[in-house]
Every structure is written in C-alpha cells, then in structure tokens.
N, CA, C and O atoms as a MOPAC input file, in Angstrom:
PM7 MOZYME 1SCF
protein

 N      0.82300 1    -1.19600 1     0.00000 1
 C      0.00000 1     0.00000 1     0.00000 1
 C      0.86800 1     1.26100 1     0.00000 1
 O      0.59900 1     2.22600 1    -0.71600 1
 N      1.91800 1     1.22200 1     0.82500 1
 C      2.80600 1     2.37800 1     0.91500 1
 C      3.55000 1     2.59500 1    -0.40300 1
 O      3.76000 1     3.73400 1    -0.81900 1
 N      3.94900 1     1.50100 1    -1.06000 1
 C      4.65300 1     1.61100 1    -2.34200 1
 C      3.74000 1     2.20700 1    -3.41200 1
 O      4.18100 1     3.01600 1    -4.22900 1
 N      2.48900 1     1.81400 1    -3.40600 1
 C      1.52700 1     2.34000 1    -4.36700 1
 C      1.31100 1     3.83600 1    -4.14300 1
 O      1.21200 1     4.60100 1    -5.10300 1
 N      1.23800 1     4.24800 1    -2.89000 1
 C      1.08200 1     5.65900 1    -2.56200 1
 C      2.29000 1     6.46100 1    -3.03700 1
 O      2.13200 1     7.53300 1    -3.62100 1
 N      3.48900 1     5.95300 1    -2.79200 1
 C      4.70300 1     6.64800 1    -3.22200 1
 C      4.79600 1     6.72600 1    -4.74000 1
 O      5.24400 1     7.73400 1    -5.28800 1
 N      4.37600 1     5.66900 1    -5.41600 1
 C      4.36800 1     5.68100 1    -6.88100 1
 C      3.40600 1     6.75100 1    -7.40100 1
 O      3.72100 1     7.45500 1    -8.36000 1
 N      2.25300 1     6.87100 1    -6.78200 1
 C      1.28300 1     7.89500 1    -7.17300 1
 C      1.83300 1     9.30100 1    -6.97100 1
 O      1.65100 1    10.16300 1    -7.83000 1
 N      2.49800 1     9.54100 1    -5.85800 1
 C      3.10800 1    10.85400 1    -5.59700 1
 C      4.18700 1    11.14200 1    -6.63400 1
 O      4.27300 1    12.26100 1    -7.13800 1
 N      5.00500 1    10.15600 1    -6.95700 1
 C      6.05700 1    10.33600 1    -7.95600 1
 C      5.47100 1    10.69900 1    -9.32000 1
 O      5.97800 1    11.60200 1    -9.98600 1
 N      4.41600 1    10.01000 1    -9.74100 1
 C      3.79100 1    10.30100 1   -11.03200 1
 C      3.19900 1    11.69700 1   -11.07500 1
 O      3.32000 1    12.39100 1   -12.08400 1
 N      2.56000 1    12.11700 1    -9.99000 1
 C      2.00000 1    13.46500 1    -9.95100 1
 C      3.09900 1    14.51900 1   -10.03000 1
 O      2.94600 1    15.52400 1   -10.72400 1
 N      4.18800 1    14.29900 1    -9.33300 1
 C      5.30100 1    15.25000 1    -9.37700 1
 C      5.94400 1    15.28300 1   -10.75700 1
 O      6.30800 1    16.35300 1   -11.24400 1
 N      6.08500 1    14.13600 1   -11.38700 1
 C      6.70600 1    14.07300 1   -12.71200 1
 C      5.86400 1    14.82400 1   -13.74000 1
 O      6.41400 1    15.54200 1   -14.57400 1
 N      4.55900 1    14.67300 1   -13.69700 1
 C      3.67800 1    15.37900 1   -14.63100 1
 C      3.73700 1    16.87800 1   -14.36700 1
 O      3.77800 1    17.66200 1   -15.31500 1
 N      3.74300 1    17.29400 1   -13.10700 1
 C      3.79800 1    18.71000 1   -12.75800 1
 C      5.10300 1    19.36100 1   -13.17500 1
 O      5.10200 1    20.49400 1   -13.65600 1
 N      6.21700 1    18.66300 1   -12.99900 1
 C      7.52000 1    19.21100 1   -13.37600 1
 C      7.61200 1    19.37300 1   -14.88300 1
 O      8.13800 1    20.38000 1   -15.35700 1
 N      7.12000 1    18.42200 1   -15.63900 1
 C      7.15700 1    18.51000 1   -17.10400 1
 C      6.37500 1    19.72500 1   -17.58000 1
 O      6.84800 1    20.45400 1   -18.45200 1
 N      5.20500 1    19.95400 1   -17.03600 1
 C      4.38300 1    21.07500 1   -17.46400 1
 C      4.99600 1    22.41100 1   -17.04200 1
 O      4.84600 1    23.40800 1   -17.74800 1
 N      5.68800 1    22.44000 1   -15.89500 1
 C      6.30000 1    23.67900 1   -15.44100 1
 C      7.47000 1    24.08000 1   -16.32900 1
 O      7.71700 1    25.27100 1   -16.51900 1
 N      8.18800 1    23.11400 1   -16.87000 1
 C      9.31600 1    23.41700 1   -17.74400 1
 C      8.86500 1    23.96600 1   -19.09200 1
 O      9.62200 1    24.66300 1   -19.76700 1
 N      7.65500 1    23.65700 1   -19.47900 1
 C      7.13300 1    24.05300 1   -20.76800 1
 C      6.58500 1    25.47500 1   -20.68000 1
 O      5.64100 1    25.73100 1   -19.93300 1
 N      7.16300 1    26.38600 1   -21.42800 1
 C      6.73700 1    27.77700 1   -21.43700 1
 C      5.72400 1    27.99200 1   -22.56000 1
 O      5.95000 1    27.53400 1   -23.68000 1
 N      4.62300 1    28.67100 1   -22.28700 1
 C      3.60800 1    28.89200 1   -23.32000 1
 C      4.17300 1    29.57700 1   -24.56800 1
 O      3.73100 1    29.29800 1   -25.68200 1
 N      5.13100 1    30.45700 1   -24.38700 1
 C      5.68700 1    31.19900 1   -25.52700 1
 C      6.46800 1    30.30000 1   -26.48400 1
 O      6.68400 1    30.67400 1   -27.63700 1
 N      6.88700 1    29.14100 1   -26.03100 1
 C      7.68100 1    28.23200 1   -26.85300 1
 C      6.83900 1    27.19500 1   -27.58400 1
 O      7.38600 1    26.31800 1   -28.25200 1
 N      5.53500 1    27.28100 1   -27.47100 1
 C      4.67400 1    26.24700 1   -28.04000 1
 C      4.14500 1    26.67500 1   -29.40300 1
 O      3.43600 1    27.67400 1   -29.52900 1
 N      4.50100 1    25.90700 1   -30.40300 1
 C      3.99500 1    26.07600 1   -31.76000 1
 C      4.13200 1    24.74000 1   -32.46400 1
 O      4.78700 1    23.82900 1   -31.95800 1
 N      3.52400 1    24.62300 1   -33.61400 1
 C      3.57600 1    23.36200 1   -34.34900 1
 C      2.25900 1    22.63300 1   -34.26300 1
 O      1.20000 1    23.24800 1   -34.13800 1
 N      2.33000 1    21.32200 1   -34.33000 1
 C      1.10300 1    20.52900 1   -34.34200 1
 C      0.73200 1    20.08100 1   -32.93500 1
 O      1.58600 1    19.66900 1   -32.15100 1
 N     -0.54700 1    20.16900 1   -32.63400 1
 C     -1.06500 1    19.74900 1   -31.33300 1
 C     -2.22000 1    18.77700 1   -31.54100 1
 O     -2.92600 1    18.81300 1   -32.54800 1
 N     -2.38100 1    17.92000 1   -30.56200 1
 C     -3.48700 1    16.95500 1   -30.56500 1
 C     -4.19300 1    17.08200 1   -29.22900 1
 O     -3.54700 1    17.06200 1   -28.18100 1
 N     -5.50600 1    17.21100 1   -29.25400 1
 C     -6.27500 1    17.34300 1   -28.02900 1
 C     -6.65800 1    15.95800 1   -27.50800 1
 O     -7.31900 1    15.18100 1   -28.19700 1
 N     -6.23100 1    15.66800 1   -26.28600 1
 C     -6.52300 1    14.37600 1   -25.66000 1
 C     -7.67900 1    14.53900 1   -24.68300 1
 O     -7.97700 1    15.64300 1   -24.22600 1
 N     -8.32200 1    13.42100 1   -24.37200 1
 C     -9.45500 1    13.43100 1   -23.44600 1
 C     -9.04400 1    13.05600 1   -22.02600 1
 O     -9.80500 1    13.26500 1   -21.08100 1
 N     -7.84300 1    12.50400 1   -21.87400 1
 C     -7.33000 1    12.10700 1   -20.57000 1
 C     -6.18200 1    13.03000 1   -20.18500 1
 O     -5.18900 1    13.11800 1   -20.90800 1
 N     -6.30700 1    13.70600 1   -19.07100 1
 C     -5.29900 1    14.67700 1   -18.63800 1
 C     -3.92700 1    14.04500 1   -18.44100 1
 O     -2.90800 1    14.70900 1   -18.63000 1
 N     -3.89000 1    12.79100 1   -18.06900 1
 C     -2.61400 1    12.12600 1   -17.80600 1
 C     -1.86000 1    11.76900 1   -19.08300 1
 O     -0.68100 1    11.42200 1   -19.02300 1
 N     -2.51900 1    11.84900 1   -20.23000 1
 C     -1.84600 1    11.64300 1   -21.51200 1
 C     -1.27300 1    12.94500 1   -22.07200 1
 O     -0.50200 1    12.92300 1   -23.03100 1
 N     -1.64600 1    14.06800 1   -21.47900 1
 C     -1.29300 1    15.37400 1   -22.03000 1
 C      0.08600 1    15.84100 1   -21.58400 1
 O      0.55400 1    15.50900 1   -20.49500 1
 N      0.72300 1    16.62000 1   -22.45500 1
 C      1.96800 1    17.29200 1   -22.09500 1
 C      1.68200 1    18.49400 1   -21.20300 1
 O      2.49200 1    18.84800 1   -20.34700 1
 N      0.52900 1    19.11700 1   -21.40900 1
 C      0.09400 1    20.24200 1   -20.59100 1
 C     -1.40300 1    20.42400 1   -20.75600 1
 O     -2.01400 1    19.88800 1   -21.68100 1
 N     -1.98700 1    21.19300 1   -19.83800 1
 C     -3.41900 1    21.48000 1   -19.91600 1
 C     -3.62400 1    22.98100 1   -20.08600 1
 O     -2.84900 1    23.79200 1   -19.58000 1
 N     -4.68500 1    23.33100 1   -20.81000 1
 C     -4.98800 1    24.73600 1   -21.07300 1
 C     -6.43000 1    25.03100 1   -20.71000 1
 O     -7.29400 1    24.15400 1   -20.71500 1
 N     -6.65700 1    26.27800 1   -20.39800 1
 C     -8.00800 1    26.78700 1   -20.19400 1
 C     -8.24700 1    27.81200 1   -21.28800 1
 O     -7.38700 1    28.65800 1   -21.53400 1
 N     -9.39100 1    27.75700 1   -21.95000 1
 C     -9.68200 1    28.67200 1   -23.04600 1
 C    -10.37400 1    29.91300 1   -22.49100 1
 O    -11.49400 1    29.84900 1   -21.98400 1
 N     -9.68000 1    31.03800 1   -22.60100 1
 C    -10.19600 1    32.33400 1   -22.13800 1
 C    -11.13800 1    32.93000 1   -23.17900 1
 O    -10.97100 1    32.72100 1   -24.38100 1
 N    -12.11500 1    33.66400 1   -22.70100 1
 C    -13.05100 1    34.35000 1   -23.59200 1
 C    -12.43100 1    35.61400 1   -24.18800 1
 O    -12.74400 1    35.98400 1   -25.31900 1
 N    -11.56300 1    36.26900 1   -23.43900 1
 C    -10.96100 1    37.51400 1   -23.90700 1
 C     -9.44900 1    37.35800 1   -24.04900 1
 O     -8.80400 1    36.63800 1   -23.28600 1
 N     -8.91400 1    38.03900 1   -25.02800 1
 C     -7.48700 1    37.95100 1   -25.33600 1
 C     -6.61800 1    38.52900 1   -24.22700 1
 O     -5.52700 1    38.02100 1   -23.97200 1
 N     -7.07700 1    39.56500 1   -23.57600 1
 C     -6.24900 1    40.25800 1   -22.58800 1
 C     -5.93400 1    39.41900 1   -21.35600 1
 O     -4.94900 1    39.69500 1   -20.67100 1
 N     -6.73200 1    38.41400 1   -21.05600 1
 C     -6.49700 1    37.57800 1   -19.88000 1
 C     -5.74800 1    36.28100 1   -20.20300 1
 O     -5.43200 1    35.51500 1   -19.29300 1
 N     -5.46700 1    36.03000 1   -21.45800 1
 C     -4.82600 1    34.77800 1   -21.87000 1
 C     -3.30700 1    34.88900 1   -21.79800 1
 O     -2.74100 1    35.95500 1   -22.04400 1
 N     -2.65500 1    33.78200 1   -21.45900 1
 C     -1.19600 1    33.72100 1   -21.47600 1
 C     -0.66500 1    33.61400 1   -22.89400 1
 O      0.40700 1    34.13200 1   -23.20700 1
 N     -1.42100 1    32.93900 1   -23.75100 1
 C     -1.00300 1    32.70300 1   -25.12800 1
 C     -2.19000 1    32.89100 1   -26.06800 1
 O     -3.27100 1    32.34900 1   -25.83700 1
 N     -1.97500 1    33.66100 1   -27.12500 1
 C     -3.00300 1    33.83500 1   -28.15700 1
 C     -2.67400 1    32.85800 1   -29.28100 1
 O     -1.56100 1    32.85800 1   -29.80700 1
 N     -3.64900 1    32.02500 1   -29.64600 1
 C     -3.42200 1    30.92600 1   -30.57900 1
 C     -4.16700 1    31.16200 1   -31.89000 1
 O     -5.34100 1    31.53100 1   -31.90800 1
 N     -3.44800 1    30.93800 1   -32.97300 1
 C     -4.04700 1    30.96500 1   -34.30900 1
 C     -4.03500 1    29.54100 1   -34.84000 1
 O     -3.00000 1    28.87500 1   -34.79600 1
 N     -5.17200 1    29.06200 1   -35.34400 1
 C     -5.26800 1    27.71100 1   -35.91400 1
 C     -4.82500 1    27.75800 1   -37.37200 1
 O     -5.48600 1    28.35300 1   -38.22300 1
 N     -3.70400 1    27.12400 1   -37.63400 1
 C     -3.13200 1    27.07700 1   -38.97600 1
 C     -3.67100 1    25.85800 1   -39.70400 1
 O     -3.83300 1    24.79400 1   -39.10700 1
 N     -3.94900 1    26.00900 1   -40.99000 1
 C     -4.47600 1    24.90100 1   -41.78800 1
 C     -3.38800 1    23.97200 1   -42.31500 1
 O     -3.67700 1    22.84100 1   -42.70300 1
 N     -2.15100 1    24.43400 1   -42.33400 1
 C     -1.03000 1    23.65800 1   -42.85800 1
 C      0.03900 1    23.53200 1   -41.78400 1
 O      0.48000 1    24.53600 1   -41.22600 1
 N      0.45600 1    22.30900 1   -41.49300 1
 C      1.44300 1    22.07400 1   -40.43600 1
 C      2.77900 1    22.75900 1   -40.73100 1
 O      3.48800 1    23.13900 1   -39.79900 1
 N      3.13000 1    22.91900 1   -41.98600 1
 C      4.40100 1    23.54500 1   -42.34200 1
 C      4.45300 1    25.01700 1   -41.95900 1
 O      5.53900 1    25.56100 1   -41.75800 1
 N      3.30200 1    25.66900 1   -41.85400 1
 C      3.26100 1    27.09100 1   -41.52000 1
 C      3.06300 1    27.35700 1   -40.02800 1
 O      3.00900 1    28.51200 1   -39.60700 1
 N      2.95800 1    26.31900 1   -39.24300 1
 C      2.84200 1    26.47800 1   -37.79000 1
 C      4.24600 1    26.58900 1   -37.20500 1
 O      4.74500 1    25.66700 1   -36.56100 1
 N      4.87000 1    27.74400 1   -37.44700 1
 C      6.29900 1    27.88100 1   -37.17700 1
 C      6.66300 1    29.04400 1   -36.26600 1
 O      7.82500 1    29.44700 1   -36.21700 1
 N      5.68400 1    29.59000 1   -35.54000 1
 C      6.00100 1    30.64600 1   -34.58700 1
 C      5.10700 1    30.50300 1   -33.36300 1
 O      4.10700 1    29.78500 1   -33.39400 1
 N      5.46500 1    31.17100 1   -32.31900 1
 C      4.75000 1    31.08000 1   -31.05600 1
 C      3.26000 1    31.32700 1   -31.23000 1
 O      2.85200 1    32.33100 1   -31.81200 1
 N      2.45300 1    30.40500 1   -30.72000 1
 C      1.00700 1    30.54500 1   -30.76400 1
 C      0.34000 1    30.09500 1   -32.04800 1
 O     -0.88600 1    30.14100 1   -32.15100 1
 N      1.11100 1    29.66400 1   -33.02400 1
 C      0.52800 1    29.16700 1   -34.27200 1
 C      0.46800 1    27.65100 1   -34.17500 1
 O      1.50000 1    26.98200 1   -34.13200 1
 N     -0.74400 1    27.11600 1   -34.14100 1
 C     -0.95500 1    25.68200 1   -33.93400 1
 C     -1.65800 1    25.07300 1   -35.13900 1
 O     -2.59500 1    25.64200 1   -35.69700 1
 N     -1.17500 1    23.90500 1   -35.51700 1
 C     -1.87900 1    23.05000 1   -36.47300 1
 C     -2.52500 1    21.94500 1   -35.65500 1
 O     -1.84300 1    21.26100 1   -34.89300 1
 N     -3.81500 1    21.76500 1   -35.80200 1
 C     -4.53200 1    20.74400 1   -35.03100 1
 C     -4.41500 1    19.41300 1   -35.76300 1
 O     -5.00700 1    19.22300 1   -36.82500 1
 N     -3.64300 1    18.49200 1   -35.18200 1
 C     -3.42200 1    17.18100 1   -35.78500 1
 C     -4.63100 1    16.28300 1   -35.53200 1
 O     -5.30000 1    16.39200 1   -34.50400 1
 N     -4.89500 1    15.40200 1   -36.48000 1
 C     -6.03400 1    14.48900 1   -36.31900 1
 C     -5.60800 1    13.12600 1   -35.77000 1
 O     -6.45000 1    12.27400 1   -35.48700 1
 N     -4.28800 1    12.92700 1   -35.62000 1
 C     -3.76800 1    11.69100 1   -35.02500 1
 C     -2.69100 1    12.05000 1   -34.01800 1
 O     -1.90000 1    12.96700 1   -34.23900 1
 N     -2.66800 1    11.32400 1   -32.91500 1
 C     -1.74800 1    11.63900 1   -31.83000 1
 C     -0.28300 1    11.48700 1   -32.24500 1
 O      0.58000 1    12.20800 1   -31.74500 1
 N     -0.00300 1    10.56400 1   -33.14400 1
 C      1.36400 1    10.33800 1   -33.57700 1
 C      1.93000 1    11.44800 1   -34.43800 1
 O      3.14600 1    11.53200 1   -34.61100 1
 N      1.08000 1    12.30000 1   -34.98200 1
 C      1.52600 1    13.39900 1   -35.83600 1
 C      1.74000 1    14.69700 1   -35.06500 1
 O      2.15400 1    15.69900 1   -35.64800 1
 N      1.46600 1    14.69100 1   -33.77200 1
 C      1.50400 1    15.92200 1   -32.98000 1
 C      2.83900 1    16.12800 1   -32.28300 1
 O      3.49800 1    15.17900 1   -31.85800 1
 N      3.21700 1    17.39500 1   -32.17900 1
 C      4.38200 1    17.77300 1   -31.37800 1
 C      4.02300 1    17.81100 1   -29.90000 1
 O      4.84700 1    17.49500 1   -29.04200 1
 N      2.78300 1    18.20100 1   -29.60800 1
 C      2.30100 1    18.32600 1   -28.23100 1
 C      0.92200 1    17.70200 1   -28.10500 1
 O      0.11400 1    17.73000 1   -29.03300 1
 N      0.67400 1    17.13100 1   -26.91200 1
 C     -0.65400 1    16.62700 1   -26.56600 1
 C     -1.24700 1    17.57800 1   -25.53700 1
 O     -0.62300 1    17.86100 1   -24.51500 1
 N     -2.44900 1    18.07000 1   -25.80700 1
 C     -3.05100 1    19.12100 1   -24.99100 1
 C     -4.38000 1    18.63900 1   -24.41900 1
 O     -5.17700 1    17.99700 1   -25.10300 1
 N     -4.59200 1    18.96500 1   -23.15600 1
 C     -5.86700 1    18.68500 1   -22.49800 1
 C     -6.55600 1    20.01600 1   -22.22200 1
 O     -5.93700 1    20.93500 1   -21.68700 1
 N     -7.83000 1    20.12600 1   -22.58200 1
 C     -8.59300 1    21.34200 1   -22.31800 1
 C     -9.24400 1    21.22000 1   -20.95000 1
 O    -10.08600 1    20.35200 1   -20.71800 1
 N     -8.84000 1    22.09700 1   -20.05900 1
 C     -9.31700 1    22.10800 1   -18.67900 1
 C    -10.56800 1    22.98700 1   -18.58300 1
 O    -10.64000 1    24.04600 1   -19.20600 1
 N    -11.54300 1    22.54000 1   -17.80300 1
 C    -12.77400 1    23.31300 1   -17.63700 1
 C    -12.69500 1    24.26100 1   -16.43400 1
 O    -13.49600 1    25.18800 1   -16.31000 1
 N    -11.73100 1    24.01900 1   -15.56200 1
 C    -11.53600 1    24.87200 1   -14.38800 1
 C    -10.19900 1    25.59800 1   -14.55900 1
 O     -9.15100 1    24.96300 1   -14.67400 1
 N    -10.24600 1    26.91200 1   -14.57500 1
 C     -9.06100 1    27.72700 1   -14.88200 1
 C     -7.89200 1    27.45100 1   -13.93300 1
 O     -6.74400 1    27.39700 1   -14.37500 1
 N     -8.15800 1    27.28100 1   -12.67500 1
 C     -7.10600 1    27.07300 1   -11.68900 1
 C     -6.33400 1    25.77200 1   -11.85300 1
 O     -5.23400 1    25.64000 1   -11.31800 1
 N     -6.87700 1    24.83300 1   -12.56700 1
 C     -6.20600 1    23.54500 1   -12.77200 1
 C     -5.34300 1    23.51400 1   -14.02900 1
 O     -4.55700 1    22.58500 1   -14.21300 1
 N     -5.47800 1    24.51600 1   -14.89400 1
 C     -4.73400 1    24.54700 1   -16.15100 1
 C     -3.30500 1    25.02800 1   -15.93200 1
 O     -3.03400 1    25.79700 1   -15.01000 1
 N     -2.39800 1    24.57000 1   -16.78600 1
 C     -1.01600 1    25.04000 1   -16.74000 1
 C     -0.91100 1    26.47900 1   -17.22300 1
 O     -0.11500 1    27.25900 1   -16.70100 1
 N     -1.71400 1    26.82800 1   -18.22100 1
 C     -1.79900 1    28.20000 1   -18.69400 1
 C     -3.07600 1    28.38100 1   -19.49700 1
 O     -3.78300 1    27.41500 1   -19.78200 1
 N     -3.36800 1    29.63000 1   -19.86300 1
 C     -4.59900 1    29.94700 1   -20.56600 1
 C     -4.30500 1    30.36000 1   -22.00500 1
 O     -3.24800 1    30.91100 1   -22.31200 1
 N     -5.27800 1    30.07600 1   -22.88200 1
 C     -5.13800 1    30.45700 1   -24.28500 1
 C     -6.39800 1    31.18300 1   -24.73700 1
 O     -7.45300 1    31.08200 1   -24.11100 1
 N     -6.26600 1    31.91000 1   -25.82500 1
 C     -7.40000 1    32.54500 1   -26.49100 1
 C     -7.17800 1    32.37200 1   -27.98000 1
 O     -6.07600 1    32.61200 1   -28.47400 1
 N     -8.20800 1    31.95800 1   -28.70200 1
 C     -8.09500 1    31.78000 1   -30.14600 1
 C     -8.32500 1    33.10800 1   -30.86000 1
 O     -9.18900 1    33.89600 1   -30.47500 1
 N     -7.53900 1    33.34000 1   -31.90600 1
 C     -7.68400 1    34.53200 1   -32.73300 1
 C     -7.85600 1    34.12300 1   -34.19200 1
 O     -7.42500 1    33.04600 1   -34.60300 1
 N     -8.48600 1    34.99200 1   -34.96100 1
 C     -8.66400 1    34.74800 1   -36.39400 1
 C     -7.56300 1    35.40200 1   -37.22400 1
 O     -7.51300 1    35.23100 1   -38.44300 1
 N     -6.68600 1    36.14600 1   -36.56500 1
 C     -5.63200 1    36.87500 1   -37.24700 1
 C     -4.26700 1    36.29600 1   -36.85700 1
 O     -3.89400 1    36.32700 1   -35.68400 1
 N     -3.52700 1    35.77100 1   -37.82800 1
 C     -2.23900 1    35.13200 1   -37.55000 1
 C     -1.23900 1    36.06400 1   -36.89600 1
 O     -0.43900 1    35.63000 1   -36.06700 1
 N     -1.27200 1    37.32900 1   -37.25300 1
 C     -0.29300 1    38.26200 1   -36.70100 1
 C     -0.52600 1    38.56000 1   -35.21900 1
 O      0.37200 1    39.09100 1   -34.56500 1
 N     -1.68500 1    38.24100 1   -34.67100 1
 C     -1.95800 1    38.44200 1   -33.25900 1
 C     -1.50300 1    37.26200 1   -32.39000 1
 O     -1.51900 1    37.36200 1   -31.16300 1
 N     -1.10400 1    36.16000 1   -33.00600 1
 C     -0.69400 1    34.96800 1   -32.26300 1
 C      0.60000 1    35.21800 1   -31.50900 1
 O      1.48100 1    35.93700 1   -31.98100 1
 N      0.70500 1    34.61500 1   -30.33200 1
 C      1.92900 1    34.72300 1   -29.53400 1
 C      1.61600 1    34.98900 1   -28.07500 1
 O      0.46600 1    34.89900 1   -27.64500 1
 N      2.64900 1    35.31600 1   -27.32300 1
 C      2.50900 1    35.55000 1   -25.87800 1
 C      1.95600 1    36.91900 1   -25.57800 1
 O      2.16500 1    37.88000 1   -26.31800 1
 N      1.23300 1    36.98300 1   -24.45600 1
 C      0.76100 1    38.26600 1   -23.92900 1
 C      1.67000 1    38.70900 1   -22.81700 1
 O      1.45500 1    39.76900 1   -22.22900 1

C-alpha cells in the first residue's frame, strides 16, 4: 500500500515538473487534443478575452506554416503531434490559458 502511494506521488510530481518546464511562448507546431489529462503534455483553459490569456493561438491549416509562437496546427492523429493538450474546464487547474484569434499576426505571448 505504501509503495503504491509513493508511486502515485512520484507520477504526480513528474507530470507537474514537465508542465512547469514548458513555457507557453515556446509552443507552436502541431497539437493533438486528448481526453485524458494524464496523456497530455500540458493542460490549457480557453479564455473568452485575449487580454487575460497567457497565449493567443491561431489555428493554422497547414502544419508547415505552424512555425512561430502561438501558431498551432490541429493534428487528427496523436502520432503526428508535437504536443498533446488537455482542455481544462476549471481555470485554476490549467497550466496556462489560451485565447483563439482569427488573425495570424496576433498569435503569440501576452
């Protein structure tokens, strides 16, 4: 029982450390949205307004053009993605917040 508890604590710490090392400004390329938080590289909360978001995201239609901060290509298969993302419904549980924009030049960090 004690070993199982310690293993659980280790896994929680490992997931938290990985997400803390990942800076929102460094995220671009292809992403895949997962349904299980434990499969994700990080979790995001979708903000309604741009001013409160950590990262403004533009959805790119071509993976080759997803080459700067906040420009994401949404992959349809997990193996094609650079990052696995979980959408959090509670803001306090997310690693950072995003806001979608229709203008590519607005993409990036706030």
